[in-house]
Structures are given as C-alpha cells and as structure tokens.
C-alpha positions in Angstrom: 60.2 -2.4 -38.2 60.5 1.3 -37.2 63.5 3.4 -37.8 64.1 3.6 -34.1 64.1 -0.2 -33.7 66.5 -0.5 -36.7 68.8 2.0 -35.1 68.8 0.2 -31.8 69.5 -3.2 -33.5 72.3 -1.6 -35.5 73.9 -0.2 -32.3 73.8 -3.7 -30.8 75.6 -5.0 -33.9 78.2 -2.3 -33.5 78.8 -3.2 -29.9 79.1 -6.9 -30.8 81.7 -6.2 -33.5 83.7 -3.8 -31.3 84.6 -6.7 -28.9 87.1 -7.3 -27.6 87.9 -3.7 -27.0 90.9 -1.9 -28.5 92.0 -1.1 -24.9 92.4 -4.9 -24.4 94.7 -5.1 -27.4 97.0 -2.5 -25.8 97.4 -5.0 -22.9 98.6 -7.8 -25.1 102.3 -8.4 -24.4 103.0 -11.2 -26.9 102.3 -11.8 -30.5 100.3 -14.9 -29.5 98.0 -12.7 -27.4 97.7 -10.2 -30.2 96.8 -13.0 -32.7 94.2 -14.3 -30.2 92.7 -10.8 -29.9 92.5 -10.5 -33.7 90.8 -13.9 -34.0 88.3 -12.9 -31.3 87.6 -9.6 -33.1 87.1 -11.4 -36.4 84.7 -13.8 -34.8 82.7 -10.8 -33.3 82.6 -9.1 -36.7 81.1 -12.3 -38.2 78.6 -12.5 -35.4 77.6 -8.9 -35.9 76.9 -9.6 -39.5 74.8 -12.6 -38.5 72.9 -10.3 -36.1 72.2 -7.8 -38.8 71.1 -10.5 -41.3 68.7 -12.1 -38.8 67.3 -9.0 -36.9 67.7 -6.0 -39.2 67.5 -7.4 -42.7 65.4 -10.4 -41.6 67.2 -12.8 -43.9 66.8 -15.8 -41.6 69.4 -17.2 -39.2 72.8 -17.5 -40.8 74.3 -19.4 -37.9 71.6 -22.1 -38.0 71.9 -22.4 -41.8 75.7 -22.7 -41.4 75.2 -25.4 -38.8 72.8 -27.3 -41.1 75.3 -27.1 -44.0 78.2 -28.2 -41.7 80.1 -25.0 -42.5 80.5 -24.6 -38.8 80.4 -27.0 -35.9 78.8 -26.7 -32.5 80.5 -28.1 -29.5 80.3 -27.9 -25.7 83.3 -26.4 -23.9 84.5 -27.9 -20.7 83.5 -25.3 -18.1 82.3 -24.9 -14.6 79.1 -23.5 -16.1 77.1 -26.3 -17.7 76.0 -26.2 -21.3 78.1 -23.3 -22.5 78.0 -23.6 -26.3 80.6 -22.3 -28.7 80.9 -22.2 -32.4 84.0 -23.0 -34.4 84.3 -22.4 -38.1 84.9 -25.7 -39.9 88.2 -25.3 -41.9 86.9 -27.9 -44.4 84.3 -25.7 -46.0 
C-alpha cells in the first residue's frame, strides 16, 4: 500500500471516529441525550479502530472475528428500510 493510500484510509478512520459531531453534542438538552451521544461516539471510535485494523494494518476483520467469538451480536432493526443491520456489544464477554 502506498503512503498516499494509507493517508486516505487514515482520514476515513478519523471521520468515522469524529461522529457524531461535537456540534451535535451542543444541541443535547438532557443528560440522557448527552449519554446517548457519548455511547454513539464510543461506538464510532471502536469502528474506526476496526477500520484501521482491516484496511490499514491488514490484520483481518475484527468485526467478523468478534461475531464468530460471540463477543458482539448481529441483529436486524425494525425499519422502513429492509435489512438494516446493526451491531451490539454483548455484555456477557
């Protein structure tokens, strides 16, 4: 992988981990909303690390491995859009 490709992949990881935006946090009115924002940010940080592992460091697919080990569970959310998949960390790990 070229240096330029690695830099682009790192920028993608940085965008992933910066979501939700800090400006959204300023719009949170309640502690519950702030807690939800923090949970979402923590999830994005985890996903960014998985991105780096898979695409930059080429260490395999951490999400697939965690699914295989039952460290996280995959489920389908009820949605108007069919087949939207989400991941939830299994608290039993």
